[in-house]
C-alpha positions as CSV (number, residue, x, y, z in Angstrom):
1,X,93.1,143.7,109.8
2,X,94.1,140.7,107.6
3,X,91.5,138.1,106.9
4,X,93.3,134.8,106.4
5,X,91.4,132.0,104.7
6,X,92.6,128.5,105.4
7,X,91.4,125.0,104.3
8,X,91.8,121.3,105.0
9,X,95.5,121.0,104.2
10,X,96.3,123.5,107.0
11,X,94.5,121.3,109.6
12,X,96.0,118.0,108.3
13,X,99.5,119.4,108.2
14,X,99.0,119.9,112.0
15,X,97.5,116.5,112.5
16,X,100.2,114.7,110.6
17,X,103.1,116.7,111.9
18,X,104.3,117.8,108.5
19,X,104.9,121.4,109.7
20,X,105.0,123.2,113.1
21,X,104.2,126.7,112.0
22,X,100.5,126.1,111.2
23,X,99.7,125.1,114.8
24,X,101.7,128.0,116.2
25,X,99.8,130.4,113.9
26,X,96.4,128.9,114.9
27,X,97.1,128.8,118.6
28,X,98.6,132.2,118.8
29,X,97.5,134.3,115.8
30,X,98.9,137.8,115.5
31,X,96.5,140.5,116.7
32,X,96.3,141.8,113.1
33,X,95.1,138.5,111.7
34,X,91.6,137.0,111.7
35,X,91.7,133.3,110.6
36,X,88.6,132.1,108.7
37,X,87.7,128.7,107.4
38,X,84.6,127.4,105.6
39,X,82.7,125.0,108.0
40,X,82.7,122.2,105.4
41,X,86.5,122.1,105.7
42,X,86.2,121.0,109.4
43,X,84.1,118.0,108.2
44,X,86.5,117.3,105.5
45,X,89.4,117.2,108.0
46,X,87.5,114.6,110.0
47,X,86.9,112.6,106.8
48,X,90.7,112.8,106.1
49,X,91.3,111.5,109.6
50,X,89.0,108.6,108.9
51,X,91.1,107.8,105.8
52,X,94.3,107.9,107.9
53,X,92.7,105.6,110.4
54,X,91.9,103.1,107.7
55,X,95.5,103.3,106.3
56,X,97.0,102.8,109.7
57,X,94.7,99.8,110.4
58,X,95.6,98.2,107.1
59,X,99.2,98.6,108.0
60,X,98.7,97.0,111.4
61,X,96.9,94.1,109.8
62,X,99.9,93.6,107.5
63,X,102.2,93.7,110.5
64,X,100.1,91.1,112.3
65,X,100.3,88.8,109.3
66,X,104.1,89.2,109.3
67,X,104.1,88.4,113.1
68,X,102.2,85.3,112.4
69,X,104.7,84.2,109.8
70,X,107.7,85.0,111.8
71,X,106.5,83.1,114.9
72,X,106.4,79.9,112.7
73,X,110.1,80.3,111.7
74,X,111.9,78.3,114.4
75,X,115.3,77.9,112.5
76,X,116.3,81.3,111.2
77,X,118.6,83.3,113.5
78,X,117.0,86.5,112.2
79,X,113.4,85.7,112.9
80,X,113.3,86.4,116.6
81,X,114.9,89.8,116.2
82,X,112.7,90.7,113.3
83,X,109.7,89.5,115.2
84,X,110.6,91.8,118.1
85,X,110.9,94.8,115.8
86,X,107.6,94.1,114.0
87,X,105.8,93.7,117.3
88,X,107.3,97.0,118.4
89,X,106.1,98.5,115.1
90,X,102.6,97.6,116.0
91,X,102.9,99.5,119.2
92,X,104.5,102.5,117.5
93,X,101.9,102.5,114.8
94,X,99.1,102.7,117.4
95,X,100.9,105.5,119.2
96,X,101.4,107.5,116.0
97,X,97.7,107.0,115.2
98,X,96.7,108.3,118.6
99,X,99.0,111.2,118.2
100,X,97.4,112.1,114.8
101,X,94.0,112.0,116.4
102,X,95.1,114.1,119.3
103,X,96.8,116.8,117.2
104,X,93.7,117.1,114.9
105,X,91.5,117.4,118.0
106,X,93.8,120.1,119.4
107,X,93.7,122.0,116.0
108,X,90.0,121.9,115.9
109,X,89.7,123.0,119.5
110,X,92.0,126.0,118.7
111,X,90.0,126.6,115.5
112,X,86.8,126.8,117.5
113,X,88.4,129.3,120.0
114,X,90.5,131.4,117.7
115,X,89.1,131.4,114.2
116,X,85.9,132.3,112.4
117,X,84.0,129.4,111.0
118,X,82.2,130.4,107.8
119,X,78.7,128.8,107.8
120,X,77.5,127.2,104.6
121,X,74.5,129.1,103.2
122,X,71.9,128.4,100.6
123,X,73.4,131.1,98.4
124,X,76.9,129.5,98.6
125,X,75.4,126.1,97.7
126,X,73.4,127.5,94.8
127,X,76.4,129.4,93.4
128,X,78.5,126.3,93.5
129,X,75.9,124.4,91.5
130,X,75.6,127.2,88.9
131,X,79.3,128.0,88.6
132,X,81.9,125.3,87.9
133,X,85.3,126.5,88.9
134,X,86.3,122.9,89.4
135,X,84.3,120.5,87.3
136,X,85.9,117.4,88.7
137,X,86.2,118.7,92.3
138,X,82.7,119.6,93.6
139,X,83.9,120.0,97.2
140,X,86.7,122.4,96.2
141,X,84.2,124.2,94.1
142,X,81.9,124.7,97.1
143,X,84.8,125.9,99.2
144,X,85.8,128.5,96.6
145,X,82.3,129.8,96.4
146,X,82.1,130.0,100.2
147,X,85.3,132.0,100.3
148,X,84.3,134.3,97.4
149,X,80.9,135.1,99.0
150,X,82.5,135.7,102.5
151,X,85.1,137.9,101.0
152,X,82.4,140.1,99.3
153,X,80.9,140.9,102.7
154,X,84.2,142.1,104.2
155,X,85.2,144.8,101.7
156,X,87.4,146.8,104.1
157,X,89.7,144.0,105.3
158,X,92.9,142.8,103.6
159,X,92.1,139.3,102.5
160,X,94.5,136.5,101.7
161,X,94.3,132.8,101.1
162,X,96.6,130.1,102.4
163,X,96.5,126.6,100.8
164,X,99.0,123.9,100.0
165,X,96.5,122.6,97.5
166,X,98.4,124.3,94.7
167,X,97.0,122.2,91.8
168,X,93.5,123.5,92.4
169,X,93.7,126.8,94.2
170,X,96.9,128.0,92.7
171,X,95.6,127.8,89.1
172,X,95.3,131.1,87.3
173,X,91.6,130.7,86.4
174,X,90.9,130.3,90.2
175,X,93.2,133.1,91.2
176,X,91.3,135.6,89.1
177,X,87.9,135.3,90.8
178,X,89.7,135.4,94.1
179,X,91.3,138.7,93.2
180,X,88.0,140.0,91.9
181,X,86.5,139.3,95.3
182,X,89.3,141.2,97.0
183,X,91.5,138.2,98.0
184,X,94.8,140.0,97.2
185,X,97.4,137.3,97.9
186,X,97.7,133.5,97.7
187,X,100.2,131.6,99.8
188,X,101.3,128.0,99.5
189,X,102.9,127.8,103.0
190,X,102.4,129.3,106.4
191,X,106.0,130.4,106.3
192,X,105.5,132.5,103.2
193,X,102.3,134.1,104.7
194,X,104.2,135.0,107.9
195,X,107.0,136.4,105.9
196,X,104.6,138.6,103.9
197,X,102.8,139.6,107.1
198,X,106.1,140.7,108.7
199,X,107.0,142.7,105.6
200,X,103.7,144.5,105.9
201,X,104.4,145.6,109.4
202,X,107.9,146.9,108.6
203,X,107.0,148.7,105.4
């Protein structure tokens, strides 16, 4: 059995439509894979959604300002056409925002059904306060401590970590404690993980 640790970027790549493979993996994981995610990452994904909502709302506000300006232009032959397209952009922006919310909701629903959510414990919190793997990223520090502690209680499973957050989790001084805890592989993309998984089944 392979224990696959994922984090927020995995969920947001589904919500924003950046990749199709993460949702496929989450909705239909191979029988040999057990997906696990620290519970705090679910909350973080919702916070990321809130940020996306704010960005989209700011964009709509700017579009509405442009609409107001274009409606006042009664002489330009281009204004009516541009006004039409900007109005259409408002509609499309709202549709995209609803789509992002829907995709994240579906991902979280699949997560609840198919994955193991690692509960935050007092020991994890205390360890993160006492050990600064990320001095400027306390949330990532807590996530890493959660994964390290969870990995230690699953000694017989093959453990791997998938995260597109390469700057933090791909660093050598982070990879070493992961390996010490038995997390043998680090993958940047779902495709690279699936390629590795397939190679294990054929070797």
